[in-house]
N, C-alpha and C positions, 0 to 999 in steps of 0.2 A: 384290465385292461393297460394300464401303466408296464406291465410286465410282459406283455404282449407288443406293448409297442417299445419299450428298450430292445427284447428282444430281436426282435425289427431291424431294429436301426443297428445292432450290431453283426447279422447277418449282412443286410448292405454295406458296410465294410469290409465283411470279410470278401462278399463278392466282388466289390472294385476292384480290392486291390488285385482282385487274382485275373481282372478280364484285360486291362492296359497293358498294350503291348509294349515294350521295352526295348525300341532298336537299339543297333549297335553300331554307333556313328565312327566314322573316322577318327584317326588319334595320330597324328606325329609323334611316335617315339620309336626311340632306338631300343629299347631293351627286348631282348630274346621271347620274353615272358611277363606275362603282366595280368592283375589284375584289379577292378575297382567293385568295393562292397557296400551297399548301402545300410549300414551299419543297422538301420530300423527293421527293417523289412528283411534283412538277410539276401536283397536282390543281388546279383551279379549283374551291376552297368555295365563292362567291358570289361571284355576276356580274349587274351593273344596267348595259344599253348600254355593253357594253366597246365595240365596235367603232365605234361614232359618232365621224368625226372631229372634235376638239375643239383647242382652244388649250391645250398645254401649261406653258405660260411659262416657268420657271427650272427646272423638272423637265428641260428641254433639258441644261441644263449636266451632267447625266448620261450624258449622248450622249458630250458633248466629252469627259468624265471619260473613255468607255469605250474610244474610238478611242484618246486618251493611252494607254492602258493594251495596248493590243493595241501600240503603236509599241514601248512597253519591252517587251512578248514577244519580238516581232523582234526587238531588240536596236539597235532605232533611236535611242532613249532612256534613261536612269537617273531614278532620280529625284532622283540630284545634278546632273542637265546643267543650264547655267544659259540660261537662256531672253531675250531682247533685247524690251525692252517699247519698242514704235517708237512712231513720232508719232499714227498713227492708234491704237493700241491704247492709248497715255494719254489719247487725246482722246475716243474712246469710253468710256474708266473713269470721266469725270466728267460724260458729257452724261446729262441725265436729262428733255432734252424728246425727244427722239426716241425714247431706249430709257428704258423703264419700271423704278422701282425706283430706291433711293438710290445716289446716287453711290460709287465708291469710286476714290478717284483711283490711279491710276499713273504714275510719273515718266517721261517717255520718256527712252533712254538709260541706262536702270537694266535689272541685272538681277537676276534670281530664279530659284530654283533649279523645277525639274518639281514636286517637293511640296509648293513654298510654293504656286505659282499650282494646283494640286488643290485644296489648302487653302481659299483665297481663293475659288476659284469652288464648291466645294462648301457652306463655311460661310458665309461674310457674303453670297456670290452676285455675286460680283465680275463681272462684263461684263466686262471690260478683260484678267483674265486669262485669260479665254476665245478671247478673239482675238488674245492674244499667245499661245496654245500653239497655236491656229491657224494664224498666222501660219507660225511655226516650223516645223510640222510638213508642211505644206501649200505654204507661197509667198506666198497670200492664205486671206481666210476663203471668199473663194465656194469655192474650190478643195477648201477643208477638209468647208465642207458637203456637196458630193457622198461626200466619202468618209464624212460620216455616213450618208447615204442608204445608200450600198451597206452598208456595217457594218450600219445597221440592220436589210437587209431578208436582209442571210445569216445574221441570229439569230430569220428569223422576225415581224417587227416590219413592222408598216405603217407610214409618216411622208412626208410632204410637209417638212422644215427647210430653213430659210432664211438662217437664222444660227445662231450656235453656243453664244449666249446665253438664247435664248427669251424677250429683251427685246422684242422687234420679234413681232407671231402669224405664226404658221405653225401646220401640223397634223400630228397624229398621233392617238392612241386609249388611252382606260385599256389595253385586253389588251395592246397596246404597249409602255406603261410597265412594267408586270408584269412582261411578258417579259425588259424590259430590265433591270431589277433580278434578276429571277431569274439570265438568265445570266449578270449582270456578278457577281453575288456566288459563282457558281460557277466560274468563269472563274478571278477575280480577285479572292479574299477580304480583300486588304490593302485594299480600299477603305472595307473596314467602320473599319480604323483613322482612317483621316479623318473617315466619315460620322459614326462613333458621338464623335466628339469633340464638347463643351460648344463647345469655343473655341479658338480660334488667337491665336497670339500675333504680333504681324505690327506690327513697328517702337514695338515697347515697348508694344502698346495691344494690349490682350485684345479679339482681333474673335469674336462669338457665335454659334453656328450658330442657322442661321434655324430650324430642327426643336426645336421646342418640347416633345418627346415624348423627350429623349435627357435619361442622365442627367446632371444638374449645372443642366439649363432648366430653367422656371418651370411645366412640366405634364409630369412624368418618367414616365413608362412602365415600367415593371421588363418590361427582357430590348431595350427598344428601342437599336439601334446602327448607326440609318441608315435616312431615304437623302437624300431630298432634297424641299423644299418648291418652288411656284409659286406669283406673283400676278402679275395684271394685269388691266386693265379687261375684255379679251374673253375671258381665262379664269377670270375668280374667282380664288377659292380651290381650290389645288389641293394637295396631299401623297403622295408616296408614301413610303411608312414601311416598316420590316422589327426585325421583334423576337425573340429567341432566348429561351426559356425553357424546363423540364419536358425539354427532351430535344427540343423541336419549334424549327425557324423558321417564320413567318407572314410573308408578303409584300402590303400592302394599299395601292391606288391608289386617291385616290379626286378626282376631278374639278366644278370648278365646285361647290362647296359653299356653301351657303345665307351661309355668312359665316366668316370667318379662326377664332373660334371652334369654328363648327362644324364644319369640316373637322379639329380636335383632335376633337372629340369624336364625331363620324363615324371615324373611323379607331382610337379608342378601341375604341367597339363594334366595330369589323369586326377588329380583332386579338384581343378578347376572344372573339367567337363563330369566329376563325379557329382558336385554343388548344382550344375546347372542343369544336368539331367534330372536330380532329384526334384527339384524347381519344377521342372519342365513335367514331372511324372503327377507331383503330388496336385499341379492347377489343373490337369487333364482328369485326375481321381475326383479331386473336389467338384467339376462342373458332372462330370458324370454320375457323385453323390448326389449334388443337386436335383439333377434328374430325377434320380430314382427317389430321392422323398417326396418331390411333389409327382411322381406316378404312381407312390403305394399306397394299398390299403390293405386293410386290417380283415380278416374272416373268422367269424363266431361262427360255431354250431351247437345248436344246443347250450347259449347262454352261456361257453367255453369257449375263449379263444383258441384259433388253431396254428400251432406253430411250424413253422416253413423252413427248410435249408436255404432258400432262394426265396425271397421280398416276392409277395403276389401284389401287379401293379396293373395298372391300367394300360391297355394297349390297343390299338385304334378305337376306343370307346367302349372297349368289354374289359371290366374285371379277371383277368388271368389269375391262374396258382399253377405251379405245380403239380402235375398229371396224377402222379403215384399216391403223393402226401396226402393230395386233396380224396382222392380216391380211396385212400386208408383211414382219412378222419370220417368219412361218409360211412365207412362200413359196407363200401361197396366189393364185391368176390367176383373172381370171375373174369373179369374187363383181358383184353388181348388190344396191343397197340402196335397199330398198322404205322406204312406210311403218310400221315397227316392224318389221323384218325384212329381214335379210339372205341371198340365193340363194345358196350355194355349188355350183359345177358337180361331178359326183363319177364319174371312171372307176375302174369298180373301189375299189382304194386310190389308185386315180396322183389328182392332184389338175390340172385342166386346164381348155383348152377344149373342151367335151363337148357331146353332146345335151344343150339345157335342159332335156328331160323327165327327167334325171338329174340332180337335185341335194337339194341336202338345205338346210331354209329352217330360220338359227336367228335368235329374236326378237330384237331391237335394241332401246334405247331411250336418249332424249337427254337428257344430263346436263352441266350445264356450258357448254351450249352446244354439245358433242361426240355424235357416237355410238358409245355401247360398247355391248359386247354382252359376252356370258359367256365367261372364259375356258374352263371346262369342258365347257359348249355346243358351244364351236366345235374344243376337241381331239376331244372326242369324233366330232365330224363329220367328221373329216378323220383317224382313227386315229392321233391322238397321245397318250400316256400321260403323264395328268397326278399328281404327288404333293404336298402342303403339308404344309410344316414350319413350327408354328405357333410354333417360338421366335422365327424371324427373320421371319415373317410373308412365308413365300416360296412360291409356285408353281410347281413349275422342269415342265417339257414336253419329252421326249424320243419317240424314235418306236421 
């Protein structure tokens, strides 16, 4: 019985999570594309033009970091692995003509740990750090980019990445960046240790996080601990961000906001919205769950609990259960489902495929998208005895 009750509660939670509508409310933002994701459920709480291809700029670096963590998971790297800075990586680290963004010089022939290069890529946005990691993992940046697109596709993203840093235009979309952040934190939460830092000391100098929402930066948002900015002429002002507070984590992506200030005000507005919507949704779900638990019943046939995908419950003072699963558990064959009724063929006291004129009709109704029938009416139709235990809220069926 305890197992049956536990199963029932689990199915209640799954059911309740599926029935509460998530209305899209107006939020005043300037970003051309935006998405708000509930980290715990994966639900999209708000969206604007999330599938149109757009330039992600340095949000690309999150994809590079994701592949690095994949390599560490496979045992090919550790945070302490020393990565050489090639002539190519050093040259690109100084380039501000072909590559957009502020140069962050790295010296050829030097070595830095994976952890250092991840910090440099994700905080001050070092292009050279990305190239060095790409070359070490795949031999060339071009080969690494292919890996980026493969890994992106594997987690449900759409992407046409052509470089490891985003300082040259290529394309993905707001949904895909949101998906990346969602998967990244779920699979490799250590990334928040990096993206949540206000700065990183490199060569005796504090290198600031370009994400101003982080605590210790200039527009701190309570609970913010990542994720990545992106700014180029083609991309406009972009930001992927996440924050954790009150037991919820919210992920927000804005692409091509009106300007740098608005990317932050847009993100703050969407984070506020996300937390408010998560609280509203969970309050409604808690109320619905309480109602469901109050009306839920257990069904036992021949001493064995019957498991259902949707919990049986009291409706209009009658015990109701999903029709197909109840009839299957009782061994009923040849039944047919009509609009508002179910016919059960009867041969004396036997259940089976009989003359269709000899049938019993049991009324049915749709509850939560599933066809339910009365447990007692069904039992009476096939000569099954019914007993009700009020203390355990259990319907016992036996022949």
